[in-house]
LUMPAGU-897505 format. One record per residue (C-alpha): residue number from 1; chain; z, x, y. Coordinates in pm, 1 decimal. Layout:
LUMPAGU-897505
tilum/bamar/Z/X/Y
NUM/A/Z/X/Y
...
end
This chain:
LUMPAGU-897505
tilum/bamar/Z/X/Y
1/A/-2416.1/1086.9/3437.5
2/A/-2189.1/1382.5/3444.2
3/A/-1984.5/1194.5/3191.8
4/A/-2231.0/1193.4/2956.5
5/A/-2369.1/1548.2/2950.4
6/A/-2298.3/1751.6/2637.8
7/A/-2292.7/2038.4/2847.2
8/A/-1931.0/1950.2/2993.5
9/A/-1775.5/1979.1/2678.4
10/A/-1733.2/2275.3/2466.7
11/A/-1550.9/2348.8/2158.7
12/A/-1426.2/2692.3/2210.5
13/A/-1368.5/2814.8/1834.2
14/A/-1724.1/2738.3/1747.2
15/A/-1899.7/2793.7/2079.6
16/A/-2069.9/2457.9/2048.2
17/A/-2141.9/2180.4/2282.1
18/A/-2175.3/1810.2/2120.9
19/A/-2500.4/1694.9/2007.7
20/A/-2444.3/1336.8/2174.5
21/A/-2185.8/1168.4/2407.8
22/A/-2131.3/826.6/2397.1
23/A/-1917.2/561.3/2599.9
24/A/-1805.5/220.5/2483.9
25/A/-1852.8/-43.9/2713.7
26/A/-1569.7/-262.0/2556.6
27/A/-1335.1/31.2/2596.6
28/A/-1395.2/238.1/2890.2
29/A/-1077.4/463.5/2811.4
30/A/-1248.1/652.6/2559.5
31/A/-1591.3/889.7/2522.1
32/A/-1691.4/958.8/2200.5
33/A/-1851.6/1290.9/2133.6
34/A/-2081.0/1325.2/1820.8
35/A/-2160.9/1646.1/1631.4
36/A/-2401.6/1720.0/1362.8
37/A/-2123.5/1895.6/1137.9
38/A/-1803.7/1793.4/1012.6
39/A/-1477.7/1993.4/1108.0
40/A/-1263.8/2167.6/858.9
41/A/-944.5/1978.6/786.2
42/A/-618.1/2178.0/867.4
43/A/-767.6/2364.9/1145.5
44/A/-692.6/2308.3/1506.3
45/A/-989.4/2273.3/1758.5
46/A/-985.8/2331.7/2151.0
47/A/-1228.7/2098.5/2352.1
48/A/-1293.5/2253.7/2690.5
49/A/-1385.2/2006.5/2953.9
50/A/-1556.1/2088.0/3279.9
51/A/-1747.5/1871.7/3538.4
52/A/-1658.6/1529.5/3423.8
53/A/-1591.1/1233.0/3647.2
54/A/-1488.1/891.0/3550.0
55/A/-1657.0/567.5/3633.1
56/A/-1450.3/541.1/3976.7
57/A/-1539.6/889.6/4086.1
58/A/-1211.3/1100.7/4003.4
59/A/-1296.1/1448.6/3875.8
60/A/-1112.9/1575.6/3571.1
61/A/-923.9/1920.9/3678.2
62/A/-1141.8/2193.3/3597.4
63/A/-1082.3/2392.4/3245.0
64/A/-900.0/2122.1/3109.3
65/A/-831.9/2164.6/2723.5
66/A/-770.5/1937.0/2436.6
67/A/-667.5/2042.4/2098.6
68/A/-780.9/1824.4/1801.6
69/A/-810.8/1850.5/1436.0
70/A/-885.3/1650.5/1116.1
71/A/-547.5/1523.8/1004.4
72/A/-400.3/1596.7/652.6
73/A/-214.6/1364.9/444.9
74/A/198.5/1378.9/484.5
75/A/414.1/1493.8/235.7
76/A/786.7/1471.9/193.4
77/A/961.7/1708.4/463.1
78/A/653.6/1807.5/644.4
79/A/740.5/1599.6/924.5
80/A/1124.5/1627.4/1004.0
81/A/1360.0/1385.8/1242.9
82/A/1485.4/1646.6/1471.5
83/A/1679.6/1458.8/1716.2
84/A/1824.8/1091.5/1776.4
85/A/1964.8/893.9/2083.3
86/A/2136.8/601.2/1946.3
87/A/2384.8/520.5/2232.5
88/A/2192.9/565.5/2568.5
89/A/2291.2/533.4/2926.3
90/A/2179.4/197.4/3064.4
91/A/1906.4/127.7/3158.7
92/A/1796.3/419.2/2901.7
93/A/1649.6/340.5/2554.9
94/A/1708.4/502.8/2205.6
95/A/1492.3/754.9/2102.9
96/A/1364.0/972.2/1810.1
97/A/1243.9/1343.7/1832.6
98/A/1005.3/1452.0/1535.2
99/A/909.4/1813.0/1472.7
100/A/593.4/1877.8/1240.8
101/A/746.4/2171.2/1055.0
102/A/392.0/2277.9/891.3
103/A/69.9/2452.6/996.2
104/A/-108.6/2117.6/920.8
105/A/-230.5/1845.9/1174.2
106/A/-85.5/1478.0/1104.4
107/A/-197.8/1113.1/1242.1
108/A/127.3/949.2/1365.8
109/A/-48.0/612.7/1314.1
110/A/-31.6/670.8/945.5
111/A/376.9/635.4/998.8
112/A/669.5/398.3/1022.7
113/A/977.6/485.7/1194.8
114/A/1299.6/242.6/1035.3
115/A/1646.6/229.5/971.3
116/A/1859.3/137.6/681.2
117/A/2166.3/-17.2/829.6
118/A/2334.9/-171.8/487.4
119/A/2265.3/-101.1/121.4
120/A/2252.9/209.6/-99.1
121/A/1994.3/458.5/-24.5
122/A/1704.7/472.5/-95.3
123/A/1683.6/105.0/-242.3
124/A/1888.7/-59.9/54.0
125/A/1933.0/-454.0/145.1
126/A/1838.8/-429.1/479.2
127/A/1568.4/-202.8/617.1
128/A/1378.8/-221.4/934.7
129/A/1035.4/-42.5/983.7
130/A/845.0/-28.1/1295.2
131/A/487.1/76.8/1357.8
132/A/476.1/435.6/1556.6
133/A/115.6/412.5/1683.0
134/A/-162.8/145.2/1632.8
135/A/-451.4/389.2/1706.6
136/A/-489.4/738.5/1581.3
137/A/-253.3/1000.3/1754.9
138/A/-259.0/1324.5/1619.9
139/A/70.6/1566.5/1583.6
140/A/-41.6/1938.8/1589.7
141/A/119.6/2210.3/1409.5
142/A/485.8/2332.9/1505.3
143/A/502.1/2063.0/1788.9
144/A/769.2/1799.2/1891.6
145/A/684.6/1441.9/1970.1
146/A/967.6/1212.1/2093.2
147/A/923.0/817.8/2027.0
148/A/1087.0/562.4/2233.2
149/A/1009.7/195.6/2409.1
150/A/1002.5/365.9/2740.3
151/A/858.7/725.3/2781.0
152/A/886.6/700.9/3169.5
153/A/1270.7/615.2/3161.5
154/A/1346.0/899.3/2905.3
155/A/1170.5/1130.2/3106.1
156/A/1349.9/1046.8/3430.7
157/A/1688.4/1048.1/3277.4
158/A/1663.3/1393.0/3113.1
159/A/1413.4/1567.2/3379.5
160/A/1139.5/1644.7/3117.6
161/A/763.8/1614.2/3111.7
162/A/653.1/1325.2/2870.1
163/A/345.5/1491.7/2747.7
164/A/459.7/1450.2/2414.3
165/A/601.0/1123.9/2443.2
166/A/484.0/800.8/2217.4
167/A/575.4/497.7/2382.9
168/A/616.0/230.7/2076.8
169/A/574.9/-133.5/2100.1
170/A/900.9/-207.4/1938.9
171/A/1198.6/24.0/1814.0
172/A/1465.8/16.4/1520.0
173/A/1797.2/-68.1/1620.3
174/A/1999.7/218.9/1564.8
175/A/2399.8/131.1/1570.6
176/A/2663.9/334.8/1722.6
177/A/2842.5/291.3/1384.6
178/A/2585.0/466.8/1183.8
179/A/2271.5/419.1/972.5
180/A/1987.3/599.9/824.0
181/A/1697.8/706.7/993.4
182/A/1399.4/682.9/817.8
183/A/1017.3/801.4/842.2
184/A/787.5/652.1/582.1
185/A/407.0/640.1/534.9
186/A/233.9/285.7/579.5
187/A/208.1/350.7/197.7
188/A/574.6/346.6/134.6
189/A/635.0/727.7/57.1
190/A/950.1/843.9/232.0
191/A/860.1/1144.2/468.3
192/A/1218.3/1212.7/594.2
193/A/1569.6/1064.8/631.9
194/A/1850.4/1154.2/839.2
195/A/2195.9/1002.2/830.2
196/A/2375.8/923.8/1184.9
197/A/2695.2/839.7/1313.5
198/A/2909.2/843.3/1671.3
199/A/3178.3/1031.2/1422.2
200/A/2920.6/1315.4/1400.5
201/A/2954.0/1410.5/1757.6
202/A/3155.9/1728.4/1858.7
203/A/3507.5/1619.6/1873.1
204/A/3597.9/1740.2/2215.5
205/A/3339.3/1570.2/2388.1
206/A/3489.0/1296.4/2623.6
207/A/3168.5/1131.9/2662.9
208/A/2902.1/1037.3/2402.0
209/A/2699.7/782.6/2583.7
210/A/2371.9/944.3/2644.0
211/A/2407.8/1246.3/2388.0
212/A/2170.9/1291.3/2130.5
213/A/2235.1/1435.0/1788.9
214/A/2013.7/1709.7/1697.0
215/A/1942.7/1906.9/1352.6
216/A/2051.3/2258.7/1314.6
217/A/1782.3/2411.1/1093.6
218/A/1450.1/2336.5/991.0
219/A/1546.9/2504.8/669.5
220/A/1831.7/2264.0/552.2
221/A/1754.2/1902.4/404.3
222/A/1827.4/1640.3/652.6
end
């Protein structure tokens, strides 16, 4: 019953509780909160959750906060490819890190991650595009997100938290010899593109396996 109590959910910026709370018997992983008004696009809101217990009796941590917002459309250069690992240490996987270089909120499910292996950019002969998320996943302002096919193993290898990781069902194939990583909207609009190659590593590095390439500036073109 406490899962459905409106008093257990509070939008801090508005000091408002939802008018109604719903569960979906077909998908027990989600709770729907219904408000009597809309939210302003571009703003980030904080949902404070207290006193909620799931169906098997596990209580959520007190004062749990979840940020959310109404996503904006994405223009070129607003989300940047910040880091790429194309030669992982076995049994690791490739990854790409993105950075939201704006004060806007975006939806990662509207984007595709890809690679251009052959041909002349931006009209390549051989392009692969992969879905980042099948369901809505918000990308908040000035934050990072890491994309891979195995969040757990990347987190273990690099001893880092995986809260901002998104696990994709399938990943582009990034060859050591090089190519162009691309981020595109589902509508085909280019968001960012970055050429990569093993020749771009620092020349004095003896071992480059497991070493990612990272951009040096958010203000310079990819």
